All heavy atoms as an XYZ file, in Angstrom:
1014
protein
N     115.094    103.029     87.692
C     113.681    103.189     87.458
C     113.432    104.505     86.774
O     114.072    105.494     87.059
C     112.921    103.148     88.798
C     111.414    103.154     88.625
S     110.461    103.128     90.055
C     110.711    104.741     90.716
N     112.452    104.575     85.992
C     112.149    105.775     85.165
C     110.929    106.504     85.771
O     109.734    106.161     85.629
C     111.822    105.381     83.765
C     111.742    106.519     82.844
O     111.393    107.658     83.253
N     111.989    106.319     81.522
N     111.208    107.555     86.554
C     110.202    108.321     87.221
C     109.243    108.942     86.175
O     108.103    109.337     86.420
C     110.772    109.324     88.123
C     111.370    108.691     89.434
O     110.935    107.715     89.880
O     112.360    109.294     89.874
N     109.846    109.246     85.019
C     109.110    109.844     83.881
C     107.847    108.976     83.607
O     106.778    109.497     83.188
C     110.004    109.933     82.691
C     109.905    111.307     82.087
O     109.495    112.209     82.789
O     110.453    111.479     80.916
N     108.052    107.672     83.618
C     106.977    106.764     83.343
C     106.066    106.507     84.508
O     104.879    106.032     84.297
C     107.526    105.452     82.689
C     108.380    105.550     81.426
C     108.933    104.218     81.124
C     107.511    106.144     80.341
N     106.541    106.651     85.677
C     105.749    106.321     86.836
C     104.423    107.141     86.930
O     103.322    106.616     87.243
C     106.587    106.671     88.150
O     107.590    105.683     88.281
N     104.536    108.375     86.580
C     103.180    109.184     86.589
C     102.275    108.687     85.499
O     101.067    108.777     85.712
C     103.518    110.689     86.558
C     103.967    111.073     85.138
C     105.271    111.252     84.682
C     103.134    111.538     84.088
N     105.246    111.631     83.381
C     103.953    111.827     83.002
C     101.769    111.641     83.922
C     103.478    112.236     81.750
C     101.239    112.095     82.692
C     102.137    112.359     81.628
N     102.826    108.145     84.414
C     101.948    107.614     83.434
C     101.288    106.355     83.814
O     100.094    106.115     83.597
C     102.750    107.346     82.096
C     103.080    108.647     81.457
S     104.021    108.231     79.864
C     104.314    109.774     79.224
N     101.990    105.520     84.639
C     101.420    104.307     85.098
C     100.316    104.562     86.200
O      99.340    103.867     86.236
C     102.526    103.426     85.803
C     103.609    102.844     84.885
C     104.567    101.959     85.718
C     103.022    102.059     83.780
N     100.430    105.712     86.744
C      99.320    105.998     87.741
C      97.989    106.088     87.083
O      96.959    106.003     87.709
C      99.689    107.418     88.458
C     100.674    107.196     89.534
O     100.903    106.099     90.132
O     101.501    108.192     89.867
N      97.939    106.478     85.774
C      96.670    106.609     85.121
C      95.861    105.297     85.046
O      94.698    105.243     85.003
C      96.842    107.058     83.715
O      97.314    106.156     82.834
N      96.544    104.205     85.160
C      95.935    102.875     85.293
C      95.102    102.706     86.574
O      94.137    102.035     86.552
C      96.994    101.711     85.184
N      95.534    103.495     87.568
C      94.924    103.423     88.931
C      93.572    104.239     88.966
O      92.901    104.191     89.962
C      95.862    103.776     89.928
C      97.169    103.007     90.062
C      97.975    103.421     91.279
C      96.937    101.501     90.040
N      93.270    104.838     87.860
C      91.998    105.607     87.801
C      90.813    104.715     87.710
O      89.715    105.110     87.866
C      92.062    106.553     86.620
C      93.120    107.741     86.884
C      93.369    108.573     85.626
O      92.720    108.352     84.548
O      94.189    109.397     85.623
N      91.038    103.464     87.330
C      89.981    102.523     87.188
C      89.592    102.007     88.567
O      90.524    101.555     89.397
C      90.441    101.300     86.281
C      90.880    101.710     84.910
C      89.288    100.227     86.280
C      89.602    102.301     84.148
N      88.357    102.087     89.073
C      87.950    101.661     90.371
C      88.421    100.179     90.634
O      88.155     99.347     89.806
C      86.464    101.758     90.422
C      86.171    102.800     89.397
C      87.204    102.643     88.262
N      89.172     99.960     91.625
C      89.638     98.586     91.994
C      91.040     98.270     91.575
O      91.655     97.392     92.005
N      91.644     99.162     90.735
C      93.039     98.915     90.366
C      93.891     99.435     91.560
O      93.576    100.323     92.226
C      93.382     99.861     89.148
N      94.873     98.592     91.867
C      95.750     98.757     93.019
C      97.090     99.322     92.708
O      97.528    100.341     93.265
C      95.836     97.537     93.772
C      94.529     96.866     94.250
C      94.798     95.505     94.795
C      93.865     97.749     95.270
N      97.894     98.547     91.862
C      99.269     98.938     91.633
C      99.568     98.590     90.204
O      98.958     97.682     89.563
C     100.231     98.149     92.491
C      99.958     98.177     93.932
N     100.157     99.363     94.679
C      99.530     97.316     94.817
C      99.867     99.130     95.944
N      99.348     97.867     96.010
N     100.576     99.302     89.618
C     101.062     98.957     88.313
C     102.584     99.017     88.226
O     103.262     99.810     88.909
C     100.413     99.964     87.281
N     103.164     98.153     87.424
C     104.613     98.025     87.278
C     104.876     97.889     85.743
O     104.114     97.279     85.103
C     105.300     96.970     88.025
C     105.187     97.158     89.588
C     104.741     95.537     87.744
N     105.994     98.464     85.337
C     106.536     98.275     84.029
C     107.858     97.423     84.243
O     108.637     97.890     85.011
C     106.742     99.549     83.363
C     107.255     99.562     81.906
C     106.328     98.838     80.988
C     107.655    101.026     81.416
N     107.951     96.339     83.522
C     109.165     95.563     83.696
C     109.798     95.146     82.424
O     109.170     95.250     81.377
C     108.856     94.252     84.477
C     108.016     93.267     83.628
C     108.202     94.485     85.811
C     107.868     91.923     84.085
N     111.069     94.867     82.445
C     111.781     94.373     81.195
C     111.589     92.815     81.238
O     111.249     92.201     82.246
C     113.260     94.659     81.327
O     113.864     94.124     82.364
N     111.822     92.277     80.073
C     111.618     90.791     79.890
C     112.532     90.021     80.822
O     112.217     88.918     81.200
C     111.929     90.345     78.465
N     113.645     90.552     81.205
C     114.551     89.883     82.119
C     114.329     90.120     83.587
O     115.123     89.857     84.419
C     116.051     90.076     81.792
C     116.423     91.574     81.722
O     115.518     92.401     81.989
O     117.619     91.879     81.475
N     113.138     90.797     83.909
C     112.676     90.974     85.247
C     113.178     92.182     85.963
O     113.068     92.211     87.229
N     113.752     93.153     85.295
C     114.090     94.369     85.973
C     112.982     95.356     85.934
O     112.281     95.543     85.023
C     115.311     94.943     85.197
C     116.568     94.074     85.179
C     117.695     94.777     84.428
C     117.027     93.810     86.551
N     112.769     96.060     87.113
C     111.841     97.024     87.209
C     112.248     98.302     86.457
O     113.274     98.869     86.518
C     111.645     97.458     88.739
C     110.669     98.557     89.042
C     109.261     98.020     88.692
C     110.802     98.876     90.538
N     111.285     98.796     85.552
C     111.542     99.962     84.753
C     110.762    101.127     85.280
O     111.277    102.193     85.288
C     111.091     99.671     83.381
C     111.910     98.572     82.641
S     111.209     98.043     81.087
C     111.299     99.545     80.164
N     109.588    100.873     85.851
C     108.821    101.982     86.526
C     107.675    101.345     87.327
O     107.392    100.140     87.188
C     108.171    102.864     85.434
N     107.221    102.055     88.262
C     106.101    101.634     89.143
C     105.194    102.785     89.532
O     105.619    103.979     89.381
C     106.664    100.989     90.447
C     107.508    102.026     91.229
C     108.168    101.418     92.437
N     109.243    102.140     92.984
C     109.089    103.116     93.932
N     107.872    103.403     94.367
N     110.126    103.870     94.302
N     104.005    102.506     89.931
C     103.096    103.587     90.360
C     103.765    104.120     91.630
O     104.415    103.412     92.410
C     101.703    103.011     90.651
O     101.834    101.840     91.326
C     101.009    102.767     89.289
N     103.459    105.432     91.932
C     104.180    106.166     92.976
C     103.824    105.635     94.378
O     104.736    105.650     95.229
C     103.817    107.637     92.904
C     104.359    108.257     91.508
C     103.839    109.610     91.420
O     103.158    110.255     92.171
N     104.245    110.294     90.259
N     102.658    104.989     94.561
C     102.265    104.474     95.892
C     102.797    103.087     96.133
O     102.556    102.534     97.209
C     100.784    104.545     96.035
C     100.108    103.549     95.124
O     100.642    103.276     94.044
O      98.990    103.119     95.499
N     103.564    102.446     95.182
C     104.018    101.046     95.343
C     105.433    101.023     95.792
O     106.341    101.598     95.161
C     103.734    100.314     94.075
C     103.802     98.824     94.242
C     103.130     98.156     95.298
C     104.513     98.056     93.338
C     103.280     96.800     95.484
C     104.557     96.750     93.447
C     103.918     96.034     94.467
N     105.635    100.380     97.003
C     107.018    100.263     97.522
C     108.021     99.649     96.531
O     107.726     98.711     95.862
C     106.972     99.404     98.757
C     108.292     99.252     99.425
O     108.796    100.171    100.059
O     108.857     98.059     99.377
N     109.195    100.258     96.433
C     110.203     99.825     95.436
C     110.633     98.391     95.719
O     110.788     97.612     94.683
C     111.424    100.806     95.477
C     112.401    100.321     94.382
C     113.544    101.144     94.254
C     114.665    100.821     93.291
N     114.647     99.363     92.785
N     110.872     97.985     96.942
C     111.258     96.605     97.136
C     110.229     95.606     96.694
O     110.513     94.594     96.162
C     111.644     96.410     98.695
C     112.932     97.117     99.072
O     113.698     97.434     98.194
O     113.151     97.375    100.267
N     108.956     95.969     97.048
C     107.901     95.045     96.623
C     107.805     95.079     95.049
O     107.562     94.017     94.473
C     106.523     95.506     97.148
C     106.456     95.192     98.677
O     107.231     94.438     99.188
O     105.613     95.928     99.370
N     108.021     96.179     94.447
C     107.902     96.365     92.970
C     109.080     95.524     92.328
O     108.791     94.861     91.286
C     107.972     97.807     92.561
N     110.279     95.552     92.931
C     111.302     94.692     92.435
C     111.039     93.243     92.481
O     111.250     92.450     91.529
C     112.637     94.910     93.149
C     113.312     96.217     92.863
O     113.173     96.706     91.635
O     113.965     96.892     93.707
N     110.373     92.775     93.530
C     109.976     91.356     93.655
C     108.964     91.022     92.668
O     109.008     89.986     92.094
C     109.385     91.133     95.109
C     110.359     90.676     96.124
C     109.759     90.233     97.402
N     108.288     90.327     97.449
C     107.609     90.311     98.540
N     108.183     90.120     99.695
N     106.331     90.474     98.463
N     107.893     91.873     92.513
C     106.914     91.605     91.474
C     107.446     91.550     90.103
O     107.125     90.737     89.287
C     105.832     92.749     91.597
C     104.883     92.741     90.438
C     104.996     92.601     92.876
N     108.419     92.447     89.787
C     109.103     92.506     88.396
C     109.726     91.162     88.142
O     109.526     90.579     87.074
C     110.036     93.651     88.277
N     110.423     90.671     89.131
C     111.124     89.394     88.918
C     110.150     88.277     88.760
O     110.293     87.394     87.858
C     112.086     89.083     90.054
N     109.093     88.255     89.537
C     108.136     87.233     89.455
C     107.383     87.284     88.093
O     107.113     86.253     87.460
C     107.156     87.264     90.621
N     106.977     88.397     87.704
C     106.217     88.618     86.461
C     106.991     88.228     85.212
O     106.511     87.687     84.271
C     105.701     90.018     86.320
C     104.477     90.312     87.173
S     103.730     91.880     86.788
C     102.274     91.810     87.696
N     108.273     88.405     85.256
C     109.131     87.978     84.231
C     109.019     86.440     83.969
O     108.915     86.003     82.903
C     110.631     88.348     84.498
O     111.492     87.827     83.429
N     109.031     85.744     85.116
C     108.838     84.289     85.110
C     107.453     83.883     84.581
O     107.287     82.959     83.820
N     106.464     84.632     85.065
C     105.044     84.356     84.632
C     104.901     84.511     83.175
O     104.231     83.605     82.467
C     104.026     85.271     85.376
C     102.701     85.206     84.865
C     104.000     84.853     86.884
N     105.406     85.603     82.538
C     105.244     85.802     81.101
C     106.044     84.656     80.348
O     105.593     84.194     79.337
C     105.601     87.198     80.713
C     107.048     87.643     80.659
C     107.932     87.103     79.664
O     107.392     86.749     78.527
N     109.139     86.959     79.828
N     107.172     84.287     80.811
C     107.877     83.191     80.200
C     107.237     81.889     80.209
O     107.120     81.279     79.180
C     109.203     83.032     80.885
O     110.048     82.135     80.255
N     106.651     81.588     81.357
C     105.848     80.337     81.453
C     104.613     80.485     80.512
O     104.247     79.456     79.858
C     105.391     80.144     82.909
C     106.456     79.660     83.771
C     105.976     79.716     85.250
C     107.006     78.355     83.473
N     103.996     81.562     80.506
C     102.748     81.739     79.742
C     103.104     81.551     78.155
O     102.341     80.876     77.506
C     102.165     83.181     79.851
O     101.725     83.299     81.222
N     104.179     82.095     77.765
C     104.571     81.977     76.372
C     104.879     80.474     76.009
O     104.538     80.026     74.930
C     105.866     82.727     76.004
C     105.626     84.210     76.001
C     106.957     84.990     75.769
N     106.675     86.377     75.872
C     106.260     87.167     74.781
N     106.057     86.679     73.717
N     106.177     88.489     75.011
N     105.453     79.766     76.923
C     105.732     78.350     76.765
C     104.463     77.498     76.538
O     104.494     76.503     75.868
C     106.577     77.780     77.977
O     107.700     78.648     78.110
C     106.938     76.415     77.760
N     103.334     78.019     77.020
C     102.087     77.221     76.912
C     101.331     77.429     75.652
O     100.269     76.848     75.414
C     101.168     77.551     78.082
C     101.650     76.978     79.450
C     100.782     77.617     80.539
C     101.596     75.487     79.433
N     101.838     78.109     74.652
C     101.208     78.370     73.359
C     100.720     77.023     72.771
O      99.661     76.960     72.138
C     101.965     79.267     72.466
N     101.634     76.029     72.816
C     101.290     74.772     72.186
C     100.042     74.118     72.791
O      99.352     73.316     72.020
C     102.505     73.810     72.359
C     102.578     73.101     73.715
C     101.867     71.882     73.948
C     103.116     73.739     74.773
C     101.908     71.348     75.146
C     103.204     73.176     76.013
C     102.550     71.937     76.235
N      99.645     74.454     73.976
C      98.502     73.945     74.654
C      97.231     74.342     73.882
O      96.204     73.746     74.026
C      98.492     74.399     76.062
C      97.565     73.609     76.939
C      97.438     72.298     76.977
C      96.691     74.299     77.826
C      96.682     71.546     77.845
C      95.874     73.603     78.699
C      95.844     72.314     78.657
N      97.349     75.478     73.186
C      96.141     75.919     72.368
C      96.352     75.449     70.893
O      95.849     76.134     70.036
C      96.117     77.496     72.405
S      95.657     78.012     74.020
N      97.096     74.414     70.699
C      97.182     73.750     69.389
C      98.251     74.380     68.426
O      98.465     73.827     67.358
C      95.822     73.632     68.706
C      94.841     72.867     69.572
C      95.019     71.342     69.507
O      95.335     70.850     68.402
O      94.681     70.704     70.555
N      98.745     75.582     68.743
C      99.608     76.265     67.783
C     100.820     76.884     68.651
O     100.577     77.895     69.255
C      98.922     77.318     66.989
C      99.789     78.089     66.034
O     101.104     77.708     65.948
O      99.313     78.887     65.283
N     102.004     76.212     68.551
C     103.036     76.695     69.380
C     103.709     78.154     68.893
O     104.408     78.698     69.559
C     104.168     75.630     69.187
C     103.816     74.932     67.942
C     102.313     75.049     67.832
N     103.160     78.623     67.763
C     103.654     79.820     67.241
C     102.735     80.982     67.429
O     102.896     82.098     66.879
C     104.014     79.669     65.712
C     104.940     78.534     65.555
N     106.287     78.578     65.905
C     104.747     77.356     64.906
C     106.847     77.383     65.597
N     105.958     76.645     65.018
N     101.751     80.788     68.226
C     100.808     81.865     68.547
C     101.455     82.996     69.336
O     102.360     82.679     70.126
C      99.600     81.408     69.321
C      98.719     80.422     68.625
C      97.524     80.035     69.445
O      96.569     80.799     69.505
N      97.556     78.863     70.092
N     101.110     84.199     69.073
C     101.630     85.313     69.909
C     100.967     85.382     71.270
O      99.718     85.370     71.279
C     101.474     86.601     69.103
N     101.731     85.476     72.242
C     101.235     85.713     73.590
C     100.647     87.064     73.701
O     101.274     88.059     73.240
C     102.315     85.431     74.647
C     101.966     85.875     76.001
C     101.279     85.088     76.932
C     102.243     87.125     76.727
N     101.131     85.789     78.175
C     101.781     87.087     78.017
C     102.941     88.251     76.388
C     101.819     88.005     78.925
C     103.089     89.248     77.216
C     102.515     89.216     78.516
N      99.472     87.218     74.318
C      98.799     88.535     74.506
C      98.776     89.103     75.871
O      99.004     90.132     76.178
C      97.420     88.494     73.841
C      97.403     88.417     72.407
C      96.047     88.490     71.795
N      96.119     88.165     70.391
C      95.083     88.278     69.628
N      93.908     88.456     70.178
N      95.161     87.888     68.332
N      98.249     88.131     76.729
C      98.130     88.607     78.168
C      98.074     87.316     79.082
O      97.638     86.281     78.606
C      96.964     89.465     78.441
C      95.614     88.783     78.735
C      94.552     89.856     79.058
O      94.792     91.000     79.151
N      93.410     89.310     79.256
N      98.406     87.591     80.374
C      98.255     86.463     81.349
C      97.338     87.157     82.449
O      97.575     88.337     82.860
C      99.575     86.103     81.820
O     100.378     85.565     80.843
C      99.427     85.083     83.010
N      96.506     86.371     82.928
C      95.527     86.831     84.033
C      95.640     85.799     85.037
O      95.532     84.581     84.819
C      94.120     86.881     83.474
C      93.007     87.237     84.435
C      93.186     88.643     84.980
C      91.641     87.167     83.672
N      95.906     86.229     86.293
C      95.978     85.356     87.477
C      94.899     85.799     88.531
O      94.886     87.020     88.877
C      97.389     85.398     88.163
C      97.524     84.445     89.271
C      98.479     85.092     87.067
N      94.167     84.874     88.923
C      93.100     85.170     89.980
C      93.498     84.713     91.298
O      93.954     83.592     91.486
C      91.810     84.636     89.472
C      90.591     84.856     90.500
C      89.285     84.237     90.076
O      89.238     83.374     89.145
O      88.235     84.634     90.652
N      93.254     85.444     92.362
C      93.485     85.119     93.707
C      92.198     85.375     94.475
O      91.293     86.004     93.885
C      94.580     85.983     94.336
C      95.915     85.817     93.738
C      96.299     86.726     92.720
C      96.839     84.831     94.114
C      97.564     86.554     92.022
C      98.040     84.628     93.537
C      98.395     85.502     92.458
N      92.094     84.829     95.742
C      90.900     85.066     96.522
C      90.655     86.607     96.614
O      89.596     87.069     96.698
C      90.981     84.434     97.871
C      90.943     82.929     97.831
O      90.371     82.400     96.901
O      91.351     82.333     98.742
N      91.761     87.337     96.815
C      91.665     88.746     97.036
C      91.918     89.648     95.851
O      92.044     90.856     96.068
N      91.952     89.109     94.603
C      92.066     90.035     93.524
C      92.668     89.384     92.254
O      92.686     88.083     92.124
N      93.099     90.202     91.333
C      93.583     89.788     90.032
C      95.008     90.454     89.776
O      95.279     91.522     90.244
C      92.628     90.349     88.955
C      91.266     89.867     89.054
C      90.257     90.524     89.693
C      90.780     88.745     88.475
N      89.076     89.824     89.603
C      89.300     88.646     88.813
C      91.234     87.760     87.625
C      88.542     87.690     88.369
C      90.385     86.733     87.263
C      89.036     86.700     87.599
N      95.765     89.669     88.951
C      96.977     90.343     88.404
C      96.878     90.158     86.865
O      96.549     89.071     86.325
C      98.198     89.574     88.899
C      99.467     90.043     88.170
C      98.352     89.732     90.313
N      97.003     91.295     86.199
C      97.043     91.324     84.655
C      98.424     91.552     84.250
O      99.098     92.523     84.719
C      96.060     92.454     84.251
C      94.669     92.333     84.700
C      94.297     92.837     85.906
C      93.669     91.775     83.877
C      92.983     92.693     86.360
C      92.394     91.691     84.308
C      92.032     92.163     85.576
N      98.793     90.928     83.160
C     100.108     91.151     82.523
C     100.006     91.160     81.148
O      99.493     90.198     80.538
C     101.070     90.030     83.033
C     102.471     90.070     82.545
C     103.257     91.320     83.136
C     103.289     88.771     82.942
N     100.489     92.223     80.422
C     100.440     92.321     78.953
C     101.768     92.768     78.426
O     102.535     93.393     79.119
C      99.287     93.319     78.467
C      99.527     94.745     78.887
C      97.840     92.838     78.942
C      98.680     95.743     78.311
N     101.943     92.541     77.144
C     103.176     93.076     76.470
C     103.024     94.575     76.272
O     101.944     95.135     75.994
C     103.222     92.396     75.096
O     104.332     92.953     74.486
N     104.189     95.227     76.490
C     104.171     96.741     76.447
C     105.278     97.181     75.509
O     105.984     98.146     75.687
C     104.410     97.325     77.806
N     105.486     96.444     74.436
C     106.575     96.777     73.449
C     107.616     95.666     73.435
O     107.469     94.650     74.259
N     108.556     95.823     72.690
C     109.584     94.761     72.482
C     110.433     94.696     73.814
O     111.052     95.598     74.277
C     110.647     95.140     71.365
C     111.589     94.113     71.052
C     111.086     92.842     70.470
O     110.029     93.023     69.754
O     111.631     91.741     70.734
N     110.256     93.535     74.502
C     110.955     93.271     75.779
C     110.514     93.960     77.022
O     111.246     94.130     77.872
N     109.224     94.456     76.957
C     108.740     95.166     78.115
C     107.292     94.632     78.386
O     106.584     94.344     77.455
C     108.726     96.680     77.937
N     106.931     94.722     79.655
C     105.628     94.211     80.090
C     105.060     95.150     81.105
O     105.680     95.609     81.945
C     105.734     92.762     80.683
C     106.494     91.827     79.678
C     107.819     91.704     79.816
C     105.767     91.290     78.635
C     108.475     90.780     78.870
C     106.386     90.458     77.734
C     107.743     90.319     77.806
O     108.369     89.559     76.834
N     103.693     95.254     81.141
C     102.966     96.079     82.010
C     102.083     95.091     82.846
O     101.381     94.249     82.315
C     102.069     96.961     81.249
C     101.033     97.918     82.104
C     101.832     98.768     83.021
C     100.162     98.697     81.150
N     102.311     95.295     84.212
C     101.445     94.459     85.123
C     100.571     95.357     86.050
O     101.134     96.398     86.406
N      99.403     94.918     86.239
C      98.498     95.695     87.111
C      97.776     94.779     88.098
O      97.298     93.601     87.593
C      97.466     96.440     86.248
C      96.427     97.198     87.210
C      98.086     97.526     85.425
N      97.808     95.145     89.281
C      96.934     94.383     90.260
C      95.696     95.024     90.525
O      95.627     96.251     90.435
C      97.779     94.120     91.551
O      98.007     95.406     92.203
N      94.705     94.311     90.891
C      93.354     94.803     91.083
C      92.545     93.962     92.154
O      92.836     92.801     92.356
C      92.560     94.854     89.745
N      91.613     94.727     92.771
C      90.712     94.020     93.726
C      89.788     93.067     92.974
O      89.588     93.168     91.737
C      90.022     95.043     94.538
O      89.093     95.778     93.631
N      89.116     92.136     93.689
C      88.230     91.162     92.995
C      87.026     91.803     92.351
O      86.528     91.281     91.398
C      87.667     90.315     94.202
C      88.423     90.742     95.411
C      89.098     91.992     95.112
N      86.589     93.032     92.677
C      85.442     93.643     92.047
C      85.813     94.574     90.895
O      84.880     95.214     90.367
C      84.628     94.380     93.147
C      85.437     95.424     93.826
O      86.675     95.501     93.697
O      84.767     96.298     94.419
N      86.987     94.562     90.499
C      87.410     95.463     89.358
C      86.715     95.007     88.016
O      86.353     93.799     87.883
C      89.022     95.366     89.087
C      89.399     94.117     88.390
C      89.307     96.582     88.166
N      86.281     95.976     87.146
C      85.736     95.635     85.923
C      86.873     95.276     85.025
O      87.689     96.049     84.604
C      84.973     96.904     85.344
C      84.281     96.581     84.048
O      84.875     95.947     83.097
O      83.054     97.048     83.960
N      86.980     93.930     84.625
C      88.097     93.426     83.898
C      88.179     94.050     82.561
O      89.326     94.272     82.044
C      88.014     91.851     83.834
C      88.124     91.291     85.204
S      87.763     89.538     85.151
C      89.058     88.867     84.062
N      87.064     94.390     81.904
C      87.160     94.980     80.579
C      87.706     96.417     80.682
O      88.542     96.786     79.861
C      85.750     94.997     79.956
N      87.346     97.134     81.774
C      87.838     98.483     81.907
C      89.302     98.509     82.170
O      90.108     99.315     81.566
C      87.170     99.169     83.123
C      85.789     99.614     82.731
O      85.332     99.679     81.573
O      85.025    100.119     83.685
N      89.748     97.611     83.036
C      91.243     97.598     83.369
C      92.090     97.135     82.163
O      93.044     97.759     81.884
C      91.557     96.781     84.638
C      92.937     97.153     85.128
C      91.363     95.261     84.420
C      93.091     98.470     85.726
N      91.697     96.137     81.422
C      92.451     95.657     80.317
C      92.384     96.749     79.224
O      93.388     96.984     78.511
C      91.972     94.359     79.754
O      90.593     94.413     79.437
C      92.287     93.210     80.797
N      91.297     97.439     79.006
C      91.203     98.491     77.992
C      92.178     99.668     78.376
O      92.878    100.175     77.624
C      89.790     99.095     77.878
C      89.655    100.101     76.837
C      89.704     99.849     75.486
C      89.391    101.477     77.221
C      89.595    100.825     74.559
C      89.313    102.426     76.271
C      89.341    102.128     75.029
N      92.166    100.016     79.663
C      93.077    101.172     80.186
C      94.485    100.742     79.947
O      95.336    101.504     79.568
C      92.741    101.435     81.598
C      93.647    102.466     82.174
C      93.627    103.912     81.484
N      92.311    104.385     81.465
C      91.942    105.322     82.342
N      92.685    105.699     83.265
N      90.723    105.797     82.305
N      94.852     99.485     80.166
C      96.215     98.970     79.963
C      96.532     99.093     78.609
O      97.754     99.572     78.262
C      96.343     97.535     80.479
C      96.220     97.392     82.048
S      96.278     95.761     82.640
C      98.042     95.294     82.305
N      95.787     98.739     77.693
C      96.062     98.802     76.236
C      96.191    100.265     75.796
O      97.118    100.636     75.004
C      94.945     98.118     75.426
C      94.833     96.612     75.500
C      96.096     95.994     74.944
O      96.894     96.525     74.100
N      96.313     94.765     75.413
N      95.352    101.221     76.397
C      95.515    102.692     76.098
C      96.869    103.116     76.565
O      97.511    103.898     75.893
C      94.395    103.376     76.815
C      93.039    103.393     76.180
C      92.093    104.245     76.980
O      92.056    104.220     78.238
N      91.240    104.964     76.254
N      97.195    102.673     77.722
C      98.494    103.161     78.282
C      99.635    102.689     77.449
O     100.620    103.518     77.197
C      98.695    102.579     79.769
C      99.881    103.023     80.548
C      99.948    104.621     80.665
C      99.751    102.426     81.905
N      99.648    101.441     77.032
C     100.647    100.953     76.155
C     100.746    101.745     74.850
O     101.837    102.143     74.426
C     100.508     99.455     75.914
C     101.450     98.927     74.798
C     100.809     98.589     77.166
N      99.660    101.998     74.284
C      99.525    102.802     73.027
C     100.135    104.212     73.288
O     100.832    104.769     72.443
C      98.185    102.842     72.494
N      99.671    104.816     74.424
C     100.113    106.130     74.642
C     101.701    106.293     74.898
O     102.243    107.250     74.381
C      99.423    106.607     76.015
C      99.818    108.020     76.417
C      99.310    108.280     77.833
O      98.597    107.486     78.511
N      99.676    109.458     78.328
N     102.204    105.328     75.498
C     103.647    105.385     75.769
C     104.471    105.007     74.642
O     105.658    105.360     74.523
C     103.947    104.456     77.006
C     103.360    104.903     78.287
C     103.507    103.862     79.426
C     103.869    106.226     78.759
N     103.866    104.170     73.726
C     104.612    103.831     72.501
C     106.027    103.398     72.598
O     106.383    102.488     73.436
N     106.881    104.040     71.848
C     108.294    103.691     71.897
C     109.000    103.898     73.196
O     110.023    103.332     73.445
C     109.079    104.427     70.747
C     108.601    103.970     69.452
C     109.529    104.660     68.393
C     109.064    104.313     66.994
N     109.669    103.088     66.505
N     108.390    104.720     74.046
C     109.066    104.934     75.367
C     109.092    103.731     76.277
O     109.927    103.517     77.144
C     108.329    106.073     76.111
C     108.500    107.360     75.431
C     107.720    108.431     76.170
N     108.541    108.834     77.452
C     108.119    109.831     78.184
N     107.043    110.504     77.838
N     108.816    110.042     79.223
N     108.210    102.696     75.911
C     108.172    101.446     76.681
C     108.998    100.395     76.051
O     109.193     99.384     76.554
C     106.708    100.880     76.680
C     105.774    101.734     77.539
C     104.378    100.996     77.508
C     106.215    101.843     78.949
N     109.513    100.622     74.918
C     110.274     99.617     74.178
C     111.723     99.508     74.822
O     112.404    100.429     75.011
C     110.477    100.022     72.659
O     109.231    100.082     72.089
C     111.252     98.885     71.933
N     112.012     98.264     75.131
C     113.363     97.939     75.685
C     114.216     97.300     74.606
O     113.830     96.231     74.084
C     113.216     96.962     76.844
O     112.412     97.586     77.849
C     114.596     96.603     77.457
N     115.303     97.969     74.166
C     116.040     97.311     73.096
C     116.779     96.002     73.626
O     117.063     95.953     74.826
C     117.143     98.386     72.809
C     117.178     99.221     74.036
C     115.821     99.176     74.601
N     116.970     95.066     72.699
C     117.629     93.845     73.151
C     119.052     94.231     73.703
O     119.646     95.080     73.212
C     117.738     92.999     71.944
C     116.814     93.677     70.935
C     116.660     95.020     71.280
N     119.506     93.391     74.629
C     120.803     93.542     75.169
C     121.902     93.134     74.196
O     121.687     92.142     73.476
C     120.975     92.779     76.461
C     120.197     93.229     77.574
C     120.509     92.535     78.770
N     119.761     93.145     79.881
C     119.919     92.903     81.120
N     120.840     92.015     81.497
N     119.221     93.370     82.098
N     122.967     93.923     74.119
C     124.103     93.556     73.203
C     124.889     92.459     73.856
O     125.045     92.359     75.096
C     125.006     94.797     73.025
C     124.242     95.916     72.271
C     125.174     97.061     72.147
O     126.438     96.881     72.160
O     124.709     98.204     71.953
N     125.546     91.583     73.052
C     126.423     90.620     73.557
C     127.732     91.297     73.874
O     128.460     91.678     72.972
C     126.595     89.525     72.473
C     127.543     88.405     72.956
O     128.049     88.521     74.115
N     127.754     87.354     72.172
N     128.030     91.485     75.140
C     129.201     92.147     75.558
C     130.390     91.149     75.863
O     131.456     91.625     76.143
C     128.962     92.964     76.799
C     127.824     94.006     76.670
C     127.637     94.798     78.004
C     128.182     95.108     75.537
N     130.131     89.893     75.569
C     131.146     88.908     75.983
C     132.338     88.842     74.991
O     133.460     88.617     75.373
N     132.150     89.074     73.725
C     133.151     88.982     72.760
C     133.650     90.324     72.350
O     133.362     90.830     71.266
C     132.624     88.249     71.503
N     134.505     90.987     73.168
C     135.106     92.244     72.799
C     136.496     92.131     72.333
O     137.232     91.300     72.850
C     135.058     93.173     74.060
C     133.727     93.662     74.476
C     133.868     94.647     75.483
N     132.459     95.136     75.805
C     132.227     96.148     76.464
N     133.156     96.999     76.868
N     130.951     96.514     76.724
N     136.883     92.897     71.376
C     138.218     92.789     70.867
C     139.188     93.723     71.550
O     138.916     94.683     72.100
C     138.330     93.169     69.396
O     137.141     92.935     68.613
């Protein structure tokens, strides 16, 4: 986990109603989390969010164009929201929030955070380590 990024993720929690934030890799590994969020819980969330973004991308055809770029996934629960957006090549930012959060404020803050972190959020593709000479 990158503690350098954790303090940056905490800025997402400045929005009233925002609860937790995680930065994950596309393959479900936790890259960073807000400081108040338990690591074991953050690892579970990272794995689940990897699946959520994968399923979301698969549904592009449902909007008539299978080649559309995925932008965000929003999940609503009785007790709140989960927002998931792309945060660079192979990285995703997830934020949980209470039911009364201002959705425009939280998504705007998430976009600001992604822009602020820039290349620091980019996860390079894994190399094929299977064929070594």
